[in-house]
N, C-alpha and C positions, 0 to 999 in steps of 0.2 A: 348846830344851826348857825347861820351867819347873822351877826347883829347888824344894825343900821350902818355903823361906821365901817365895818368890814365890807358890807354890800356896796357902799359908796366907793371905797378904795378898789374893790374888785371890779366895779363897773368902769372906773377910770382905767384900770389896768387892761381890761378887755378892750376898751376903746382904743388904747394906744397900740395894742397888739393887732387889732383889726385894721387900724390905719397903716401900720407898718406892713401888714400882709397885702393890703390894697396897693401900696406903693411898690412893693416887690412884684406883685402880679402885673401891674401896668408896665414896670420897667422890663419885665421878662417879655411881655408882648411886643414892646418897642424893639427889644433886642432881636426877637424873631423876625420882625418886619425888616430891620436893618440888615440882617443876615441874608434874607431873600433878595433885597436890593443889591447887595454886594455880589451875590452869586449870579444874578441876572445882568449885572452891569457890564459895560464894555468900555475900553479906552480910559479916558480921563474920568468919566463918571464912575468907573469901577474903583479907581483910586480914592475918590471922594466918598464913595459908598463904604469902602473899607474903614476910613476914618470915622464915619458915622457909626458903623458897627462897633468899632473899638470903644467909642465913647458910650454907646448904649450898653455894651458889656460891662464897662466900668460902673455905670449907674445901677445895673442889675446886681452886680456883685456887692456894691455898697448897701443897697436896700436889703439884700439877703442877709448881710452881716448885721444890719440894724435889727431886722426881725429876729434873728437868732439871739442877739444880746437881750432884747426885751423878753423873749420867751424864757431864756435861762434865768433872768432876774426874777420873773414871775414864778418860775418853778422852784427857785431857791429860797423864795421869801416865805417866812413863817406866817406873815400877816395875810398874804394873798395866795393861797395854794391854787395851783392851776385847776385842780378838780373843782374848787369853788368857782373859779372864773368861767369854767365851761358850763356852769349851771345858772348863770345870771341871765335873766330874761332881758330882751332888748327894751 
């Protein structure tokens, strides 16, 4: 059973992972929209759309890396096992 301190730490960890997931999810959606704009663009607007897409892709990659690092840190921690984190109520 998780004691009060572990539950608090687990809740914080789950919150951080959830925030990182939401950041990645939003960055992925922005990346998809930028890709569509680039594919449908013409002339100068296509060149600008490519730059927007490249920047969105960089943000998506960075947010995915952050999410992965948080997940690995939580998975490797003896104090906050991921199995416990998955069972914390909102």
